[in-house]
N, C-alpha and C positions, 0 to 999 in steps of 0.2 A: 649711166654707168650700170654695169651688171656685176653683182658681187655674189660669189659663191661661198656659203658657210659650209667648211668641212670639218667634222669632228670625228675623231677615232674613238676606239673603245674606252680609253681611260678618261675622256673628257665628255662622253655622251650624256651622262646624267645633268650636265650643265647646259645642254643644247637648248632647251626651252627658254632659259633666262638670257642666254646670249642671243638667240634668234629675236626675242622680243626687243631687246635693247638695240640691236643692229636695225631692225625693221623701223623702229621709231626715228633713229637717226637718218637713215637711208630715205625714208619717206619724205623727210624734210626737204631732201635734195633731188627728189623724184628719181631716185635710184631703185633699181630692182635687186631683190634679195631672193637667192635660190639656196635652199636647205638641202644640199645634196650628200652630205655625210650621214653619221648616225644621228638619229633624233632622240634616242634614249638607249638605255642598256639592253633593251629588248630587241632592238633593230638588228639587221644583219651586221656581222663583226667585220669592222674595218681597222687596219693599222695604219701607221704612217706611210708605209710603202704603198698601200692601196690609195691612199689619198694623194700621194705624189703622182701616180698613174692617172687617177681621175682629174687632177689639176692640169697635168700635160695635155690629156685629150681635150679638155674644155678650151684650154688656151690654143692649141695647135689647130683645132677645128675652125678658128677663125682666121687663121693665117694661111696664105698661099705660098710662102717661102719654105724650102726644105721639106715639105711634105713628103717626098718619095724616101728621103732619109729618115724622116720620123716614123714612117710606116715600117721601114726595115727594122728600126729600133724597137717599136712595139712588137713585131714579130718575133724578135729575139727574146723577149721576156717570157717566162713561164706563162703559158695560157691560162692556168689556173688563178694565178695572181690578176691578170687582166680581167678575167671573167667575174671574179669576186669584186673587182674595183667598179665594174660597169653594171652589175646586176641590180643595185639599188633604184627602186622605183623613181625617187626624186632626182637622182642623178640622170636617169634615162629622160625623164620629162625635160629637164633643163637642157641636156645635150641635143636631143632630138628636135626641140623647138627652136633651138638657137644655132645648130650647126651649119656652117657655111662651107663645108668641104666634103663633097660626095664620097671621096675615097676614104676618108676617115669614118664617115658615117657607114659606109658599106662594111669596113673592117669591123666597126663595133657590132654591127648587125649579124656579122658572120660568128663572131665570138659568142653572142647571145643565142644563136640558133642551136 
């Protein structure tokens, strides 16, 4: 199982503690943990809206169903929100290493360009 830890600005100072505890439990079950949200209060600023975008991209990049509708939905969202959501280095590492949908990957690369 792959677990994405996503924390926004108000919870970012707790990230190290949560990540440590989650990693301990996950490692006992051979689960992978990806810290894709804010790692501390100095990391790039993310809100719950950004986390929702990030979660949907990570989840949908694994699915083959409804991807055309999903991409239309992403394209309808303010590009600045999308760009902020996908700019994080840890999010990009997790996404590009695990993405299974070339069209969603191309969309994210286009946003980042």
